[in-house]
C-alpha positions in Angstrom: 30.0 13.5 -48.9 28.5 16.1 -46.6 25.0 17.8 -47.0 23.9 20.8 -44.9 21.0 23.2 -45.0 21.1 26.9 -44.1 17.8 28.6 -43.5 17.8 32.1 -45.1 14.3 32.9 -43.7 11.0 31.0 -43.3 10.6 30.6 -47.0 14.1 30.3 -48.4 17.0 28.0 -47.7 20.3 26.9 -49.3 21.4 23.3 -49.4 25.1 22.7 -49.7 26.5 19.4 -51.0 30.2 18.7 -50.7 31.4 15.8 -52.7 34.8 14.1 -52.4 36.6 12.2 -55.1 36.0 9.0 -53.0 32.2 9.5 -53.4 32.2 9.2 -57.2 35.6 7.7 -58.3 34.6 4.0 -57.9 31.7 4.4 -60.3 33.8 6.4 -62.7 36.4 3.7 -62.7 33.8 1.0 -63.4 32.4 3.0 -66.3 35.9 3.6 -67.7 36.7 -0.1 -67.4 33.6 -1.0 -69.4 34.6 1.6 -72.0 38.1 0.0 -72.2 36.5 -3.4 -72.9 34.4 -2.1 -75.7 36.5 0.7 -77.1 37.4 0.5 -80.8 40.3 2.9 -81.5 42.5 2.7 -84.6 45.9 1.1 -83.8 44.7 -1.0 -80.9 42.9 -4.3 -80.6 39.5 -4.2 -79.1 39.8 -4.5 -75.3 43.6 -3.6 -75.3 43.3 0.2 -75.5 45.5 1.7 -72.7 43.6 3.0 -69.7 45.5 6.2 -69.9 44.1 6.9 -73.4 40.6 6.0 -72.2 40.9 8.4 -69.3 42.2 11.1 -71.5 39.3 10.8 -73.9 36.4 10.0 -71.6 37.2 10.6 -67.9 36.0 14.2 -67.5 32.6 13.5 -69.2 32.1 10.4 -67.1 33.0 12.3 -63.9 30.4 15.0 -64.9 27.8 12.4 -65.5 28.4 10.4 -62.3 28.6 13.5 -60.1 25.3 14.8 -61.5 23.6 11.5 -60.8 25.0 11.5 -57.3 23.9 15.1 -56.8 20.3 14.4 -57.9 19.9 11.3 -55.8 21.5 12.9 -52.7 19.5 16.1 -53.0 16.2 14.3 -53.4 16.9 11.9 -50.5 17.9 14.8 -48.3 14.7 16.7 -49.0 12.7 13.6 -48.2 14.7 12.8 -45.0 14.4 16.4 -43.8 10.7 16.4 -44.6 11.2 19.7 -46.5 7.9 20.9 -48.2 9.4 22.7 -51.2 7.9 24.7 -54.0 9.2 24.3 -57.6 12.6 22.6 -57.8 16.0 23.5 -56.3 17.9 26.1 -58.3 21.7 25.6 -58.5 23.7 28.7 -57.5 26.4 29.9 -59.8 30.0 29.4 -58.5 32.6 31.4 -60.5 35.5 29.4 -59.0 34.0 26.0 -59.9 36.1 23.7 -62.2 35.5 20.1 -63.2 39.3 19.7 -63.1 39.1 19.7 -59.2 39.0 16.5 -57.3 36.4 17.7 -54.7 33.3 19.7 -55.5 30.9 21.9 -53.6 27.4 22.7 -54.9 24.8 25.1 -53.5 21.1 24.9 -54.3 18.5 27.5 -53.5 15.3 26.0 -52.1 11.9 27.6 -52.0 9.9 26.4 -49.0 6.1 26.1 -48.7 4.6 28.5 -46.2 3.1 27.3 -42.9 -0.4 28.6 -42.4 -3.8 27.9 -40.9 -7.2 28.0 -42.5 -10.1 29.4 -40.6 -13.2 27.6 -41.7 -15.2 29.0 -38.7 -15.2 32.6 -39.7 -18.5 34.0 -41.2 -18.1 34.3 -44.9 -19.9 36.2 -47.7 -20.5 33.0 -49.6 -24.0 32.1 -50.6 -25.4 28.6 -51.5 -28.3 29.1 -53.8 -31.3 26.7 -54.0 -32.8 27.2 -57.4 -36.6 26.9 -57.8 -38.0 26.1 -61.3 -41.0 28.5 -61.1 -44.1 28.6 -63.2 -42.5 31.0 -65.7 -39.6 28.7 -66.2 -41.7 25.6 -66.6 -44.0 27.3 -69.1 -41.0 28.3 -71.1 -39.6 24.7 -71.1 -43.0 23.4 -72.1 -43.1 25.8 -75.1 -39.6 24.7 -76.0 -40.7 21.1 -76.2 -43.7 22.1 -78.2 -41.5 24.0 -80.6 -39.1 21.1 -80.9 -41.9 18.8 -82.1 -43.9 21.5 -83.9 -43.6 22.9 -87.4 -42.0 26.0 -88.8 -44.2 28.1 -91.0 -42.8 30.9 -93.2 -44.3 34.3 -92.3 -44.3 37.8 -93.9 -43.5 39.7 -90.7 -42.1 39.1 -87.3 -44.7 38.2 -84.6 -44.5 37.3 -80.8 -43.6 33.7 -81.5 -41.4 34.6 -84.4 -38.1 33.3 -85.5 -35.7 35.3 -87.6 -32.6 34.4 -89.6 -30.4 37.3 -90.6 -26.9 38.8 -90.8 -25.4 40.5 -87.8 -22.7 43.2 -88.4 -20.7 44.5 -85.4 -17.2 45.3 -84.1 -15.5 42.9 -81.8 -11.9 43.2 -80.4 -11.2 46.0 -82.9 -12.3 44.0 -86.0 -15.4 44.3 -88.1 -17.5 41.1 -87.9 -20.3 39.7 -89.9 -22.2 36.6 -88.8 -25.4 34.7 -89.8 -27.6 34.0 -86.8 -31.0 32.7 -85.8 -32.9 34.8 -83.2 -36.2 34.0 -81.6 -38.4 36.8 -80.3 -38.9 34.9 -77.1 -35.1 35.2 -76.5 -35.2 39.0 -76.6 -35.3 40.8 -73.2 -38.0 43.4 -72.5 -40.9 45.1 -74.4 -38.7 47.9 -75.7 -36.2 45.6 -77.4 -39.0 43.4 -78.8 -40.8 46.3 -80.3 -37.7 46.9 -82.5 -38.3 43.5 -84.2 -42.1 43.0 -84.1 -43.8 43.7 -87.5 -40.5 43.8 -89.4 -40.2 42.2 -92.8 -37.5 40.4 -94.8 -34.9 42.9 -95.9 -35.5 45.3 -93.0 -32.4 46.5 -91.1 -32.5 46.9 -87.3 -30.0 48.6 -85.1 -29.8 47.5 -81.5 -27.5 47.6 -78.5 -26.2 44.3 -77.2 -26.3 45.1 -73.5 -29.4 43.6 -72.1 -30.7 42.5 -75.5 -31.3 38.8 -74.6 -32.9 37.2 -71.5 -29.7 35.1 -71.2 -26.3 36.5 -72.1 -25.3 33.1 -73.3 -27.7 33.6 -76.2 -25.8 36.7 -77.1 -22.5 34.7 -76.9 -23.8 32.1 -79.3 -25.4 34.6 -81.7 -22.2 36.7 -82.0 -19.6 33.9 -81.3 -18.2 35.8 -78.4 -15.6 34.5 -75.9 -17.4 33.4 -72.7 -15.7 35.9 -70.5 -17.0 38.7 -72.8 -20.6 37.6 -73.0 -21.9 39.2 -69.8 -20.3 42.6 -70.4 -20.3 43.0 -74.2 -21.8 46.4 -75.1 -21.9 47.3 -78.8 -24.1 48.5 -81.6 -25.3 45.6 -83.8 -26.9 45.9 -87.3 -29.3 43.0 -88.0 -30.5 42.5 -91.5 -33.5 40.0 -91.7 -33.2 37.4 -94.5 -35.9 34.9 -93.3 -38.9 35.0 -91.0 -40.9 32.0 -89.7 -43.2 31.1 -86.9 -43.8 28.0 -84.8 -46.9 25.9 -85.1 -46.6 24.4 -81.6 -47.2 20.7 -81.1 -50.2 19.7 -79.0 -49.6 18.8 -75.4 -50.9 15.2 -75.7 -49.8 11.7 -75.0 -48.1 11.3 -78.4 -45.8 14.3 -77.5 -45.2 13.1 -74.0 -44.1 9.6 -75.3 -41.9 11.1 -78.0 -40.0 13.3 -75.5 -39.9 11.3 -72.3 -40.4 7.7 -73.5 -43.6 5.7 -73.6 -45.7 5.9 -70.4 -43.2 8.0 -68.4 -45.5 11.1 -68.4 -49.3 10.8 -68.9 -50.7 14.3 -68.2 -49.8 18.0 -68.3 -49.5 18.0 -64.5 -47.0 15.1 -64.7 -45.2 17.0 -67.5 -44.8 20.0 -65.3 -43.6 17.9 -62.4 -41.0 16.1 -64.6 -39.7 19.4 -66.0 -39.5 20.9 -62.5 -37.7 17.9 -61.0 -35.2 17.5 -63.9 -34.5 21.2 -64.2 -33.9 21.7 -60.5 -31.4 18.9 -60.4 -29.5 20.4 -63.4 -29.7 23.9 -62.0 -28.5 22.9 -58.6 -25.4 21.6 -60.3 -24.8 25.2 -61.5 -25.6 26.6 -58.0 -23.1 24.2 -56.5 -20.4 25.2 -59.0 -20.9 28.9 -58.1 -20.8 28.0 -54.4 -17.5 26.2 -55.0 -16.0 29.1 -57.0 -17.1 31.6 -54.4 -15.8 29.5 -51.5 -12.5 29.1 -53.3 -12.2 32.8 -53.9 -13.1 33.5 -50.3 -10.4 31.1 -49.0 -7.7 32.6 -51.3 -8.6 36.1 -50.2 -8.8 35.4 -46.5 -6.1 32.8 -46.0 -3.0 35.0 -45.5 0.5 33.7 -46.1 3.7 34.7 -47.9 5.4 32.9 -50.8 9.1 32.7 -51.8 8.1 35.0 -54.7 11.6 35.9 -55.9 12.7 32.3 -55.9 9.6 31.2 -57.8 10.1 33.9 -60.4 13.7 32.7 -61.1 12.5 29.1 -61.1 9.8 30.0 -63.7 12.4 31.7 -65.8 14.8 28.8 -65.7 12.3 26.1 -66.4 10.4 27.8 -69.2 10.3 25.8 -72.4 11.1 28.9 -74.4 13.6 31.6 -73.5 12.1 33.9 -70.9 13.3 37.2 -69.5 13.0 37.9 -65.8 10.3 40.6 -66.5 8.3 37.9 -68.4 8.8 35.5 -65.4 7.4 38.2 -63.1 4.3 38.5 -65.3 3.9 34.7 -65.4 4.2 34.5 -61.6 1.5 37.1 -61.2 -0.7 35.2 -63.6 -0.3 31.9 -61.8 0.0 33.0 -58.2 -3.8 32.6 -57.4 -3.7 29.0 -58.7 -0.6 28.2 -56.6 -2.2 29.7 -53.5 -5.2 27.6 -53.9 -3.1 24.4 -54.5 -1.5 25.1 -51.2 -4.8 25.8 -49.5 -6.4 22.6 -51.0 -3.4 20.5 -49.8 -3.7 22.0 -46.3 -7.4 21.3 -46.2 -6.9 17.7 -47.3 -4.2 17.3 -44.7 -6.2 18.9 -41.9 -9.4 17.0 -42.7 -7.8 13.7 -43.8 -9.3 14.0 -47.3 -8.0 11.3 -49.6 -9.1 10.0 -53.0 -9.0 6.2 -53.0 -9.4 3.7 -55.8 -12.8 2.8 -54.5 -13.8 6.5 -54.7 -12.6 6.6 -58.3 -14.4 3.4 -59.3 -17.7 4.6 -57.7 -17.4 8.0 -59.4 -16.6 6.4 -62.8 -19.6 4.0 -62.5 -22.0 6.8 -61.7 -20.7 8.8 -64.7 -21.2 5.7 -66.9 -24.8 5.2 -65.6 -25.6 8.8 -66.6 -24.0 8.3 -70.0 -25.8 5.1 -70.7 -29.1 6.5 -69.4 -28.9 9.2 -72.1 -29.1 6.5 -74.7 -31.9 4.7 -73.0 -29.7 2.0 -71.4 -30.4 2.5 -67.8 -30.5 -1.2 -66.6 -26.8 -1.9 -66.7 -25.8 -4.3 -63.8 -22.9 -3.6 -61.5 -20.7 -6.4 -62.9 -20.9 -4.8 -66.4 -20.2 -1.3 -65.0 -17.3 -2.6 -62.8 -15.7 -3.9 -66.0 -16.1 -0.7 -68.0 -14.9 1.4 -65.0 -11.8 -0.8 -64.5 -10.9 -0.3 -68.1 -11.3 3.4 -67.9 -9.1 3.5 -64.8 -6.2 1.9 -66.6 -5.8 5.2 -68.5 -3.6 7.4 -66.3 -4.9 10.6 -67.9 -8.5 9.5 -67.0 -7.3 8.7 -63.5 -5.9 12.1 -63.1 -9.0 13.8 -64.5 -11.4 11.8 -62.3 -9.2 12.3 -59.2 -9.5 16.0 -59.6 -13.3 15.8 -59.9 -13.6 13.5 -56.9 -11.3 15.8 -54.8 -13.4 18.8 -55.9 -16.6 17.1 -54.8 -15.1 16.2 -51.4 -13.9 19.8 -50.9 -17.4 21.1 -51.8 -18.9 18.8 -49.2 -16.3 20.0 -46.7 -17.3 23.6 -47.4 -21.0 22.9 -47.0 -20.2 21.1 -43.7 -17.8 23.5 -42.1 -17.9 26.9 -43.7 -20.3 29.6 -42.4 -22.4 30.7 -45.5 -25.8 32.0 -46.4 -28.5 30.0 -48.2 -30.9 31.7 -50.5 -33.8 30.3 -52.6 -34.2 31.9 -56.0 -35.7 31.4 -59.4 -33.3 30.5 -62.2 -33.6 34.0 -63.7 -32.8 35.5 -60.3 -29.8 33.1 -60.0 -28.4 34.3 -63.4 -28.9 37.9 -62.3 -27.1 37.2 -59.0 -24.3 35.3 -60.7 -23.4 38.0 -63.2 -24.3 41.2 -61.5 
């Protein structure tokens, strides 16, 4: 057997495998001998079927099977030995003169090679790391939310500043007429002009409003209308709201009884401590959102500014050939364009990991899993779990390969974000949560 590689260009190559009869015939003979021992053919005793008959009936299929096994092993071993960094899988080239009746065979495989490139982490980027400050307005809003949660709802005759409305929303979405029952609080509505459309209204009144800028947070619009997340920040339509129920909140008093109900006994003992607890907890949660935006923006920046070519035509053919359903080449082109950004980032991530010796170890996974478990248990008031208990639970979790894969991706993401913060040139900006939302979706 002889294996050679011909480089077409920096991203494409052809591997040729020439197989002689001597490479596969011993294995073919062994399989046929086993067949002969077990064959049950009318007119012959078991084990006494002539080899000529066995060969006539089975030899070609055995040759095909053994040659394909030899091809797969040889090609894989060659790729490893040559340290070829390939994309997709080798594609066999059609040979119109090929015949399984020959004694010697030659196979050609197209190979798509991963590009060689460098990542410049030193260049000044347009990425911003936000530090979110829970300001007084935010804290006051959260305090009111807690008071509402433990307060009472009182039926009202008309909508007031602290009002809560239930009604039917009628609108058009993706070319279809929609009708949805929703609950809207006046405090969710953005701006005096929009609020005036609701204040003083009674059950049965019908209000027509534009969705753009209707709520302080576009996610409230998403929930009210059941929009897809990607549509929530840009959805602009006329909505008809028919009021069916009006109520108002009688807010719970800010006293020790309320503090103990919400935070646990003795955790918070005054309004000042309440504000400090809200601020601390909120800023931790909001910083997670800021970090995620930083990661997304850094990823987009690297994809845009790390230039390299891909073996595009090869990958389109590979996508067409490996699709679970029949796919035309034009469909493969569309699929390649859809997945190209993700592929580019996979290559960038791999290069970053290689350049900076970033690895995900079992200890990393175990520590990460334990921290997640601590958070989960703390949510149910079980925050005194010892390490021995957590080690046992984490080890059981890590026996599930799907969980290992999911956690590995999260740990790698965390390590890459730390790398970006350490090496990338970016801006830092302190903002309120409202300013962060505005910056994120402008």
